[in-house]
C-alpha positions, 0 to 999 in steps of 0.5 A: 327380666324385662328388656330395657329400651331407652332413648337418651337425650343430651343437653341442647348445645354441646358447644355451649356446655363445653364453653360455659360448664366445662367437662363436668356436664358431660361426665354423666354419660347417661345424658347422651345426644339424640340424632339430629340435635347437633352437627357432626363437628360438635358430635365428634367433640362431645364423643371425645369428651365423653370417651375420656370420662368413661374408663380409660377414654379409648373408644367407649361405646357411648363416646364412639356413638356420640362421635359418629353423629352426623346431625341435622336432617340426615342425622334424624333420618338415621335415628329413625332407622335406629329406633326400629332396629333398637326396638327389634333387639329389645323385643327379641332379646329379653334382659338386654339393656338397649339404649338409643344413643345419638344416632346409634344403639348401645346394647349391654349384656351382663351375666344376668342377660343374654350372653353368659360366660362361666367363671374364668371361661370365654366359650359361648354356651347354648343359652348365649348362642340363642341370644346371639342367633337373634342378634345375627338375624337383626344385623343381617336385616340391617346391613348398613351398620358398623358394630363396635364390640367390647369386652369387660370384667370386674376387678377380681384377680390380676389386672393383666389376667382380666385384660386377657379374659375380656379380650378372649370373651370379646373375640369369642362373640366376634367369632360366633357372629362372623361364623354365622354370616355377619360380615367381619368388616363391619366390626371393631373389637375392643377389650378393657379388662377391669378398666371401665367399671359401670357398677360398684366392684365392692358388691357381688351384684356390681361385679356381676354387672361389670362382667359384660359385653357391650355392643355399639351400632352406628351408621356406616358410610352407605347409610350416611350417604343415603341419609344425606341424599334423602335430606337434600344435602 
């Protein structure tokens, strides 16, 4: 499967969208803002709105990336760094869905790409280790980023069980990455069970895509400060 790498663009002025079209224009989370297009205040507002339109609205990857926007020249400089990192992930991990969102990166691994879990299992198998090892190297090459890690399931079985399974899978990925030397302080780990489907759970294909791990990569305070200084702010 060919890796998908997209740069996703947002409507020009988020504040104008909120004023004149309300939340409806932001419900399509595929229209996300590219670095440097809006300021940090509007970015936080957009992130909150988008987050509330994805699943249960608690720190979805897209919402978190939009909310972390710095904007202006500094945001564009951060975006340039993220472009390079996103291309490396796209090149190194075939099958991963890699999107540039805002000033960050969204990476999705479903059951057909990159990170695999057997049915009702959460252990990291050898095929998954190969993909994660490549991700470890990239994370180490770009140390000034924070990483949001999310676990998701389809809606088969009890909701409580799915929530627990998504937690175990997210933590398994977290444990593997940190055991390979990625600093634990860089991570925020979330799990949502079946609450945030991205595909149709009434089909086998949709369910397989909903059983996924999502990763959000965004600038840490060091990268933001360096970008602000370089921009002369």
